[in-house]
Backbone bond lengths (Angstrom), bond angles and torsions (degrees), N, CA, C in turn:
res aa  C-N    CA-C-N  psi(-1)  N-CA   C-N-CA  omega(-1)  CA-C   N-CA-C  phi
1 M - - - 1.454 - - 1.515 111.74 -
2 T 1.343 117.04 -42.64 1.460 120.73 -178.60 1.517 111.01 -62.19
3 V 1.351 116.42 -37.52 1.466 120.30 -178.84 1.519 110.59 -64.75
4 T 1.336 117.46 -49.05 1.463 119.75 -179.33 1.523 111.87 -69.77
5 L 1.329 117.00 -31.04 1.464 120.21 -178.15 1.525 111.25 -67.79
6 F 1.333 116.00 -61.16 1.462 119.43 -176.67 1.530 111.89 -82.14
7 G 1.343 116.82 -25.51 1.460 118.95 173.41 1.518 111.50 -65.23
8 G 1.341 116.31 -39.40 1.462 119.79 176.65 1.517 112.31 -65.38
9 A 1.345 116.53 -38.92 1.469 119.85 177.27 1.525 110.74 -64.38
10 A 1.339 116.77 -39.76 1.466 120.01 177.49 1.524 110.85 -65.83
11 L 1.344 116.79 -37.53 1.462 120.33 177.79 1.522 111.11 -63.80
12 I 1.322 116.98 -39.12 1.468 120.57 177.25 1.521 110.34 -60.53
13 A 1.333 116.73 -43.31 1.464 120.40 178.84 1.522 111.21 -63.62
14 L 1.332 117.69 -41.88 1.466 120.85 179.02 1.528 110.82 -63.94
15 L 1.339 116.13 -44.13 1.463 119.13 177.96 1.520 111.48 -62.63
16 Y 1.319 116.14 -41.19 1.461 120.27 -177.70 1.527 111.03 -61.50
17 F 1.333 116.40 -51.06 1.463 119.11 -177.22 1.524 111.65 -73.52
18 G 1.344 117.61 -26.81 1.456 119.60 173.63 1.519 111.47 -66.69
19 L 1.327 117.08 -43.01 1.463 121.05 176.49 1.520 111.28 -66.69
20 R 1.315 115.80 -30.45 1.466 119.57 177.37 1.522 110.50 -65.42
21 L 1.328 116.64 -42.59 1.467 119.97 177.09 1.524 111.48 -65.70
22 A 1.341 115.92 -28.61 1.464 119.75 179.25 1.516 112.64 -79.97
23 G 1.323 118.16 -3.50 1.456 121.74 176.56 1.512 114.98 87.61
24 V 1.327 118.13 13.48 1.466 121.22 178.46 1.526 108.98 -73.51
25 S 1.322 116.28 143.92 1.460 120.61 -178.08 1.525 110.91 -63.85
26 N 1.332 115.72 157.46 1.461 121.03 -175.75 1.524 111.73 -60.16
27 Y 1.318 117.47 -41.05 1.465 120.61 -178.69 1.524 111.35 -60.41
28 W 1.334 116.22 -49.66 1.459 119.97 -177.87 1.523 112.13 -72.62
29 R 1.331 116.82 -26.06 1.464 118.62 172.94 1.527 110.16 -60.55
30 G 1.334 115.98 -46.57 1.455 119.92 179.67 1.518 112.66 -64.87
31 V 1.351 116.78 -41.67 1.466 120.55 -178.41 1.526 111.13 -65.54
32 I 1.331 116.55 -49.37 1.469 120.10 -175.58 1.528 111.35 -68.32
33 S 1.335 116.42 -46.17 1.467 119.24 -177.28 1.526 111.79 -65.21
34 G 1.332 117.28 -32.54 1.456 119.91 177.89 1.517 113.43 -80.58
35 A 1.356 117.13 -33.51 1.461 120.57 -174.51 1.527 112.54 -73.55
36 L 1.329 117.86 -40.78 1.467 120.04 -174.56 1.534 112.78 -62.64
37 P 1.347 120.00 -53.85 1.473 118.32 177.39 1.531 113.31 -64.60
38 T 1.350 116.69 -33.10 1.464 119.25 179.13 1.521 111.18 -64.44
39 L 1.334 116.92 -45.66 1.462 120.23 177.48 1.525 111.23 -65.11
40 A 1.333 116.00 -36.64 1.467 119.85 -179.71 1.524 111.46 -63.13
41 I 1.335 117.31 -45.54 1.469 119.39 -178.71 1.527 110.78 -69.66
42 M 1.337 117.92 -29.90 1.460 120.35 178.17 1.526 110.86 -68.72
43 F 1.342 117.35 -44.42 1.462 120.31 178.62 1.528 110.89 -67.74
44 Y 1.325 116.97 -37.45 1.465 120.35 178.02 1.527 110.75 -64.06
45 S 1.334 116.44 -37.41 1.464 120.52 -178.02 1.521 112.20 -69.09
46 L 1.331 117.53 -23.46 1.458 119.68 179.29 1.524 111.82 -63.92
47 S 1.339 116.81 -33.73 1.467 120.62 -179.38 1.519 113.06 -101.53
48 H 1.334 117.96 -18.67 1.464 122.32 179.25 1.533 108.01 -132.41
49 W 1.342 116.29 70.29 1.465 120.81 -173.41 1.520 111.17 -65.64
50 P 1.351 118.26 114.90 1.464 120.47 -178.66 1.523 113.93 -92.57
51 G 1.335 116.89 -6.18 1.462 120.72 -175.22 1.518 110.40 116.62
52 G 1.336 116.20 146.00 1.458 120.24 -177.11 1.509 113.68 -62.22
53 D 1.344 117.47 -35.95 1.456 120.02 -179.44 1.521 111.52 -66.44
54 V 1.330 116.81 -38.46 1.466 120.24 179.88 1.527 110.63 -68.51
55 V 1.333 117.24 -42.20 1.468 120.42 178.54 1.526 110.42 -63.61
56 A 1.338 117.11 -44.40 1.464 120.82 179.35 1.523 111.33 -60.84
57 L 1.324 116.73 -38.57 1.463 120.57 178.73 1.521 111.02 -64.04
58 H 1.329 117.03 -43.32 1.466 120.49 178.39 1.530 110.90 -62.42
59 L 1.332 116.21 -46.86 1.461 119.48 -178.45 1.523 111.15 -62.38
60 A 1.330 116.97 -42.79 1.466 120.22 -179.31 1.524 111.20 -62.80
61 L 1.331 117.03 -44.27 1.464 119.65 -178.82 1.523 111.48 -68.66
62 Y 1.329 117.49 -40.83 1.464 120.16 -179.37 1.526 111.12 -63.62
63 V 1.326 116.12 -47.13 1.466 119.52 -179.79 1.523 110.43 -65.07
64 A 1.332 117.07 -42.32 1.466 120.35 179.71 1.518 111.29 -63.17
65 T 1.327 117.56 -39.73 1.467 120.79 178.85 1.517 111.03 -62.96
66 A 1.334 116.62 -44.60 1.461 119.99 179.26 1.528 111.34 -64.15
67 I 1.331 117.12 -39.71 1.467 120.41 179.71 1.522 110.97 -65.95
68 V 1.327 116.66 -44.70 1.466 120.21 -179.50 1.521 110.62 -62.75
69 L 1.329 117.89 -42.65 1.462 120.59 178.53 1.524 111.08 -63.96
70 T 1.323 116.31 -38.76 1.465 119.63 179.55 1.524 111.14 -66.94
71 L 1.326 117.19 -39.40 1.466 120.46 -179.31 1.523 112.53 -70.90
72 T 1.320 116.08 -33.56 1.472 119.34 -173.17 1.520 113.63 -104.40
73 G 1.326 117.90 -5.94 1.467 119.17 -173.22 1.506 115.14 -107.95
74 D 1.315 117.89 14.47 1.474 120.36 -177.99 1.524 111.12 -87.18
75 R 1.330 115.08 57.61 1.467 120.02 176.12 1.517 108.45 -115.82
76 K 1.303 116.60 131.53 1.451 121.63 -178.68 1.527 110.63 -64.08
77 V 1.335 115.82 142.95 1.456 120.42 177.48 1.522 109.50 -64.63
78 G 1.308 117.90 128.29 1.462 122.55 -179.16 1.508 113.95 89.64
79 A 1.338 117.69 -8.75 1.465 120.40 178.79 1.521 109.62 -73.78
80 P 1.340 117.78 149.93 1.470 120.08 179.87 1.527 110.83 -62.33
81 R 1.316 114.94 139.57 1.459 120.63 -178.84 1.528 110.07 -71.43
82 Q 1.316 115.22 129.73 1.455 121.32 178.55 1.525 109.88 -112.25
83 R 1.320 114.61 150.37 1.457 119.47 179.86 1.533 109.86 -69.34
84 M 1.335 115.41 132.46 1.461 119.99 -178.08 1.528 110.60 -68.58
85 H 1.318 115.15 137.79 1.461 120.99 177.21 1.524 109.76 -65.48
86 W 1.332 116.81 155.03 1.459 119.89 -175.60 1.521 113.34 -69.07
87 I 1.342 117.98 -24.91 1.464 119.93 -179.83 1.530 111.65 -66.91
88 P 1.354 120.30 -48.99 1.470 118.67 175.05 1.521 112.93 -59.96
89 K 1.337 117.09 -32.88 1.468 119.22 177.68 1.530 111.01 -62.60
90 I 1.338 115.53 -41.80 1.468 119.51 178.78 1.527 110.50 -64.34
91 I 1.346 116.27 -40.50 1.469 120.03 179.76 1.526 110.66 -62.34
92 V 1.341 115.89 -46.58 1.465 120.32 179.82 1.527 110.51 -62.09
93 G 1.335 116.55 -45.96 1.461 119.87 179.85 1.513 112.77 -62.97
94 F 1.342 116.04 -37.84 1.460 120.07 179.52 1.523 111.57 -62.45
95 F 1.342 116.46 -48.83 1.460 119.46 -178.07 1.525 112.04 -67.76
96 L 1.328 117.70 -35.97 1.464 120.02 176.97 1.528 110.77 -64.41
97 T 1.335 115.96 -44.63 1.464 119.70 178.38 1.522 111.21 -63.55
98 L 1.340 116.17 -41.97 1.462 120.59 179.29 1.525 111.08 -62.01
99 A 1.336 116.52 -43.15 1.466 120.18 -179.65 1.521 111.39 -63.39
100 L 1.323 116.85 -42.97 1.463 120.45 -179.95 1.529 111.36 -64.83
101 L 1.341 116.84 -42.17 1.463 120.13 179.58 1.528 111.51 -65.17
102 M 1.327 116.56 -43.79 1.465 120.17 -179.87 1.522 110.74 -64.20
103 A 1.335 116.38 -41.69 1.466 119.71 178.34 1.522 110.91 -62.60
104 A 1.328 116.39 -40.39 1.467 120.09 179.57 1.525 111.13 -65.64
105 F 1.342 117.46 -42.81 1.462 120.68 -178.88 1.530 111.69 -64.50
106 V 1.338 116.29 -43.95 1.463 119.20 179.91 1.522 110.62 -65.89
107 S 1.335 116.67 -41.25 1.465 120.59 178.76 1.529 111.18 -61.33
108 I 1.341 116.68 -42.30 1.467 120.13 179.45 1.528 110.87 -67.18
109 S 1.340 117.03 -39.19 1.465 119.30 -179.17 1.519 112.06 -65.76
110 I 1.343 117.40 -30.17 1.462 120.88 -178.48 1.522 111.44 -87.36
111 S 1.338 116.16 -48.32 1.463 120.46 -172.49 1.519 113.76 -108.45
112 G 1.335 118.13 -12.90 1.456 120.46 -176.46 1.516 111.84 81.87
113 L 1.318 115.79 176.22 1.460 121.12 178.02 1.522 110.37 -73.59
114 P 1.326 117.63 144.24 1.469 119.33 171.87 1.524 109.81 -59.25
115 P 1.336 117.87 143.47 1.474 120.20 -177.97 1.522 113.47 -55.06
116 S 1.349 116.83 -34.45 1.463 119.44 -179.02 1.521 112.00 -66.02
117 I 1.342 117.33 -28.90 1.466 121.27 177.81 1.522 110.47 -88.72
118 A 1.337 116.77 -37.53 1.470 120.56 -177.74 1.523 111.87 -59.81
119 K 1.330 116.98 -35.85 1.467 118.44 -177.44 1.521 112.70 -69.18
120 W 1.347 117.23 -16.45 1.465 120.59 178.19 1.522 112.28 -88.54
121 V 1.335 117.42 -27.34 1.467 119.97 -173.90 1.525 113.13 -111.20
122 M 1.341 118.13 -14.84 1.462 120.97 -179.35 1.526 109.93 -108.99
123 P 1.325 117.80 140.38 1.478 120.02 -179.92 1.523 111.82 -68.77
124 N 1.322 115.66 132.42 1.469 122.94 175.90 1.522 112.89 57.56
125 A 1.342 116.43 29.37 1.466 119.47 -178.94 1.514 112.00 -69.46
126 G 1.312 117.14 -23.16 1.454 119.38 -179.30 1.509 113.54 -79.78
127 D 1.347 118.01 -12.94 1.461 121.58 -175.76 1.519 113.82 -100.22
128 K 1.340 117.65 -14.78 1.460 120.27 -176.84 1.527 109.08 -156.32
129 P 1.349 117.75 160.79 1.465 119.93 178.23 1.531 111.48 -64.34
130 V 1.318 116.16 134.54 1.458 122.12 178.95 1.525 108.11 -123.84
131 Y 1.337 117.04 127.29 1.454 122.08 -179.20 1.528 108.58 -103.98
132 T 1.322 115.99 115.68 1.462 120.97 -175.58 1.516 112.54 -110.04
133 A 1.333 118.87 0.83 1.457 120.71 178.40 1.527 109.94 -75.04
134 F 1.336 115.83 160.83 1.460 121.76 -179.93 1.521 109.39 -67.34
135 S 1.300 117.57 124.72 1.467 122.11 -175.14 1.519 113.33 -97.81
136 G 1.324 118.14 6.44 1.453 120.95 178.85 1.520 112.98 97.98
137 E 1.333 115.52 168.25 1.453 120.84 -179.28 1.528 110.61 -76.25
138 V 1.324 115.86 147.70 1.462 122.04 177.75 1.527 108.10 -113.77
139 P 1.337 119.06 108.57 1.465 120.54 -179.06 1.521 111.63 -74.85
140 H 1.325 115.58 150.86 1.466 121.56 177.84 1.530 107.76 -133.12
141 D 1.314 116.33 78.54 1.458 120.87 179.88 1.530 108.43 -154.51
142 E 1.344 115.83 -168.25 1.460 119.55 -178.67 1.521 111.54 -64.07
143 A 1.341 115.90 -36.28 1.463 118.87 179.17 1.522 110.90 -62.20
144 A 1.345 115.71 -39.63 1.463 119.32 178.46 1.523 110.83 -64.61
145 A 1.339 116.58 -39.11 1.465 119.99 178.84 1.529 111.10 -63.96
146 K 1.333 116.96 -38.58 1.460 120.34 177.78 1.524 110.87 -65.22
147 V 1.336 115.79 -39.25 1.465 119.57 178.86 1.524 110.55 -62.47
148 V 1.337 116.17 -42.59 1.465 120.19 178.76 1.525 110.56 -62.63
149 S 1.345 116.60 -42.56 1.462 120.71 179.66 1.525 110.99 -63.20
150 Q 1.325 116.46 -43.26 1.462 120.26 178.68 1.522 110.89 -63.87
151 Y 1.323 115.87 -38.72 1.464 119.68 179.49 1.531 111.09 -64.60
152 M 1.328 116.79 -41.59 1.461 120.25 179.68 1.530 110.86 -64.07
153 K 1.339 116.85 -41.28 1.460 120.01 178.86 1.528 110.97 -65.31
154 K 1.332 115.93 -40.54 1.466 119.34 179.29 1.521 110.87 -65.58
155 S 1.332 116.64 -39.97 1.466 120.24 178.56 1.526 111.11 -62.88
156 L 1.347 116.68 -39.05 1.465 120.64 178.71 1.526 110.74 -64.30
157 R 1.328 116.78 -44.09 1.470 120.23 179.55 1.527 110.60 -62.43
158 Q 1.334 116.76 -39.02 1.461 119.87 -179.54 1.528 111.37 -68.29
159 R 1.332 116.90 -37.67 1.466 119.16 177.34 1.528 110.85 -65.66
160 Q 1.330 116.20 -35.98 1.461 119.94 178.99 1.527 111.99 -67.76
161 L 1.326 116.94 -29.17 1.463 119.71 176.66 1.525 111.00 -63.76
162 G 1.323 116.39 -38.29 1.456 120.23 179.82 1.513 114.36 75.37
163 W 1.324 117.51 17.88 1.460 120.21 179.74 1.528 110.11 -72.04
164 Q 1.312 115.76 143.52 1.459 122.38 175.83 1.530 108.18 -110.89
165 I 1.325 115.61 119.56 1.460 120.76 -174.77 1.525 109.56 -121.37
166 E 1.318 115.50 131.62 1.462 121.61 175.05 1.527 108.55 -127.42
167 V 1.333 115.28 132.92 1.465 121.22 -178.77 1.520 108.73 -120.85
168 A 1.320 116.54 132.60 1.462 121.90 178.98 1.521 109.70 -129.15
169 G 1.324 115.69 141.63 1.457 120.73 174.87 1.508 115.81 106.83
170 L 1.344 118.41 -12.27 1.467 119.35 -178.39 1.523 111.77 -64.93
171 D 1.317 117.28 -38.47 1.463 120.56 -178.14 1.522 112.48 -74.77
172 Q 1.329 117.28 -8.72 1.463 120.30 -179.74 1.527 112.81 -100.00
173 I 1.335 117.74 3.86 1.460 120.29 179.49 1.521 109.53 -66.34
174 K 1.336 116.46 129.57 1.456 122.04 -178.13 1.526 110.37 -121.96
175 L 1.314 114.47 158.05 1.459 120.90 -177.97 1.525 110.36 -67.67
176 G 1.344 115.95 127.69 1.453 120.84 175.76 1.510 115.41 73.07
177 Q 1.327 118.54 10.29 1.459 121.86 179.80 1.527 109.85 -128.57
178 A 1.333 115.16 143.81 1.460 120.22 176.92 1.524 109.42 -85.87
179 S 1.319 116.38 122.40 1.461 121.96 -179.69 1.525 109.39 -117.17
180 E 1.318 116.26 145.14 1.462 120.65 -178.53 1.528 110.61 -83.74
181 V 1.319 115.36 128.81 1.465 122.59 174.47 1.523 107.54 -112.18
182 T 1.319 116.41 128.22 1.462 122.06 -176.24 1.526 110.19 -120.16
183 V 1.323 116.50 136.38 1.461 123.14 178.25 1.528 108.62 -120.37
184 S 1.321 116.13 128.22 1.463 122.31 174.25 1.525 108.05 -112.38
185 A 1.332 117.13 125.46 1.464 121.34 -174.59 1.524 110.42 -131.60
186 S 1.328 115.18 138.65 1.464 121.39 175.84 1.522 108.83 -138.54
187 D 1.334 116.14 154.40 1.460 120.07 -177.51 1.528 110.73 -88.83
188 S 1.328 115.90 -171.01 1.466 120.24 -176.19 1.524 112.66 -66.47
189 A 1.339 117.04 -20.06 1.468 121.14 178.01 1.524 111.76 -92.97
190 Q 1.340 116.20 11.23 1.461 122.30 -179.84 1.526 112.25 65.08
191 Q 1.341 115.83 24.70 1.453 120.66 175.72 1.528 109.32 -98.37
192 P 1.351 117.43 147.83 1.468 119.61 -179.83 1.526 111.54 -55.52
193 L 1.314 115.65 136.72 1.464 121.26 -178.88 1.530 107.93 -85.82
194 E 1.312 116.16 100.99 1.459 121.17 -176.44 1.522 110.33 -103.44
195 G 1.348 114.83 158.16 1.455 121.12 176.60 1.512 114.76 71.56
196 A 1.311 117.15 23.17 1.468 120.82 -179.15 1.527 110.69 -95.45
197 I 1.311 115.33 155.38 1.469 122.30 172.83 1.525 107.11 -101.01
198 V 1.321 116.41 117.75 1.465 121.71 -175.11 1.525 108.65 -114.96
199 T 1.328 115.97 124.11 1.465 121.96 -178.54 1.518 109.59 -127.86
200 L 1.319 115.88 132.74 1.468 122.02 176.59 1.523 108.51 -113.31
201 T 1.337 116.69 123.13 1.462 122.39 179.52 1.520 108.98 -119.39
202 I 1.329 116.07 127.67 1.462 121.50 178.74 1.523 108.05 -114.89
203 K 1.338 116.58 122.96 1.456 120.74 -178.21 1.516 110.25 -140.30
204 H 1.338 114.75 165.57 1.459 120.37 -178.22 1.522 109.44 -83.95
205 P 1.333 118.25 131.16 1.471 119.93 -175.63 1.512 113.98 -68.55
206 A 1.336 118.23 -23.79 1.461 120.69 -175.49 1.517 112.89 -86.94
207 D 1.330 118.12 -7.00 1.459 121.57 -177.06 1.519 108.75 -115.21
208 G 1.325 116.37 99.02 1.452 119.94 -177.67 1.515 113.42 -66.76
209 S 1.348 118.01 -24.43 1.458 121.27 179.82 1.523 112.61 -86.48
210 D 1.313 117.56 -4.58 1.457 121.51 -178.72 1.525 109.71 -73.79
211 M 1.340 116.60 117.88 1.454 121.09 179.63 1.522 111.75 -78.33
212 G 1.329 116.53 -15.20 1.446 120.46 176.11 1.517 113.66 82.02
213 K 1.307 114.31 177.71 1.463 122.60 178.74 1.520 108.22 -108.74
214 S 1.334 116.54 115.57 1.462 121.29 -175.17 1.524 111.12 -101.47
215 T 1.335 115.14 142.60 1.461 122.62 178.20 1.522 108.81 -134.16
216 N 1.330 116.41 130.16 1.463 121.35 176.38 1.526 109.59 -87.98
217 L 1.317 116.33 128.14 1.455 121.49 179.07 1.525 109.62 -90.84
218 S 1.311 116.47 136.93 1.463 121.79 -179.06 1.524 110.43 -100.58
219 S 1.325 115.50 151.81 1.463 121.19 -179.46 1.529 109.78 -82.86
220 F 1.329 116.41 133.17 1.465 120.80 177.23 1.527 111.78 -124.09
221 A 1.321 116.74 -5.46 1.461 122.54 177.08 1.523 106.99 -163.48
222 P 1.336 118.84 161.69 1.470 120.10 179.09 1.528 112.23 -55.40
223 G 1.329 115.20 118.03 1.462 120.37 178.42 1.515 115.10 76.01
224 R 1.338 117.60 10.72 1.465 120.09 -178.66 1.530 109.22 -127.00
225 Y 1.332 114.46 136.66 1.459 121.78 -176.15 1.526 108.55 -135.83
226 H 1.339 115.70 148.76 1.460 118.17 179.69 1.523 110.60 -151.35
227 A 1.347 114.46 164.64 1.463 122.32 176.91 1.518 108.06 -165.00
228 L 1.333 115.65 157.53 1.456 121.74 174.31 1.524 108.35 -92.28
229 V 1.319 116.26 127.66 1.468 121.98 -176.47 1.521 108.74 -124.52
230 G 1.328 116.55 131.74 1.462 121.63 177.68 1.513 111.01 -130.29
231 M 1.324 117.28 154.94 1.460 122.90 179.04 1.520 109.12 -125.44
232 D 1.339 115.89 138.83 1.460 120.49 179.03 1.527 112.64 -104.86
233 R 1.346 116.83 2.22 1.465 120.77 176.49 1.521 109.63 -137.95
234 P 1.331 117.46 139.54 1.466 119.48 177.31 1.524 111.09 -81.78
235 G 1.325 116.07 175.51 1.458 120.61 175.10 1.519 112.22 123.60
236 Q 1.329 114.03 -168.42 1.461 121.53 179.94 1.521 109.22 -93.00
237 W 1.331 117.11 133.51 1.455 122.50 -176.85 1.527 109.50 -136.08
238 V 1.322 114.88 163.60 1.462 121.40 174.36 1.525 107.95 -115.60
239 A 1.327 116.01 122.36 1.463 121.87 177.42 1.528 108.52 -98.84
240 V 1.331 116.34 117.70 1.467 122.46 -177.97 1.528 108.58 -108.39
241 L 1.319 116.20 120.39 1.465 121.82 179.72 1.526 109.09 -105.26
242 L 1.334 116.15 124.17 1.465 122.09 179.64 1.530 108.76 -119.34
243 I 1.336 115.93 124.26 1.464 122.19 178.21 1.524 108.00 -118.42
244 E 1.335 116.42 124.43 1.461 121.96 -177.52 1.536 109.50 -125.49
245 R 1.315 115.00 134.11 1.469 120.95 172.11 1.518 107.92 -144.48
246 G 1.329 114.80 108.90 1.459 119.59 -174.36 1.520 110.30 65.14
247 Q 1.328 116.41 -126.42 1.459 121.21 178.94 1.527 112.64 -90.36
248 D 1.313 116.69 -4.96 1.464 120.78 -177.31 1.528 110.70 -88.89
249 K 1.331 114.53 139.87 1.462 120.80 179.49 1.524 109.72 -134.96
250 F 1.313 114.27 144.10 1.468 120.54 176.37 1.524 107.07 -136.03
251 E 1.328 115.84 126.84 1.470 120.18 -177.76 1.523 109.53 -131.11
252 T 1.300 115.76 135.71 1.456 121.57 176.18 1.520 108.71 -142.35
253 A 1.320 116.47 154.20 1.463 121.41 -176.87 1.520 109.77 -135.02
254 K 1.318 114.75 152.47 1.460 120.77 179.87 1.519 108.94 -148.78
255 E 1.327 116.68 138.73 1.461 121.28 174.69 1.521 109.31 -81.41
256 I 1.325 115.61 135.55 1.460 120.67 178.03 1.523 109.12 -129.94
257 I 1.307 115.66 155.58 1.456 122.75 177.69 1.524 108.50 -116.31
258 V 1.329 116.01 123.46 1.465 121.08 174.66 1.521 107.08 -102.13
259 P 1.326 118.61 107.55 1.468 120.62 -176.89 1.518 111.61 -67.85
260 A 1.331 115.19 152.14 1.463 120.14 -179.80 1.514 111.68 -74.72
261 F 1.332 117.86 -24.65 1.459 121.15 -178.18 1.524 109.36 -129.90
């Protein structure tokens, strides 16, 4: 996100001053330099949707950059340099500050605070994992009450099954790399759980409409299943493991952090 955000702003500046050297009028310099990157990010978002907040942030910064350049760049080539009035300086400073704040807020909502900063502002952050990314909206109505009731019933059914599930490898998932995730499952008699369908779905917690990325785990030993899982975006995610055998189902979820580096 940071690359497309500030890279797009830099591209607008390059286009603006390039058109200026070509003799294009100040008005059209601002229109063309602002329109091209804005249209590019809109078309890119159609196939790689990053979220409405991220798109809005890009559009706001791109348009603001073009406006600021248009307001402050109407000086004839070869004309003596004049000191900028304090009002344009305030406008430029305002938009720069706004862009930095918006970028920081979106970054925190997706990836959370860096651990080095979280330990200074969060209680006991140095002693245990702390998740500071946006976890999504929490409804408070009849629908929410039904969801809680359904969850309690599902938890009771799972406890009655007596299945023992162990998952390894989720915390080792890295950006752009395939990591092995292994599931060990046994039934109530402590026997390997064979013949089950095991599915791992990773989705973003803040996007309720996100169906996530699902991976089917294959059996390689009695009661043991594995698959290679990779992520193409960093941030906070929810890994949902679903195990099905006949009419029986077992589902568990865990929050994971995919670091950017």
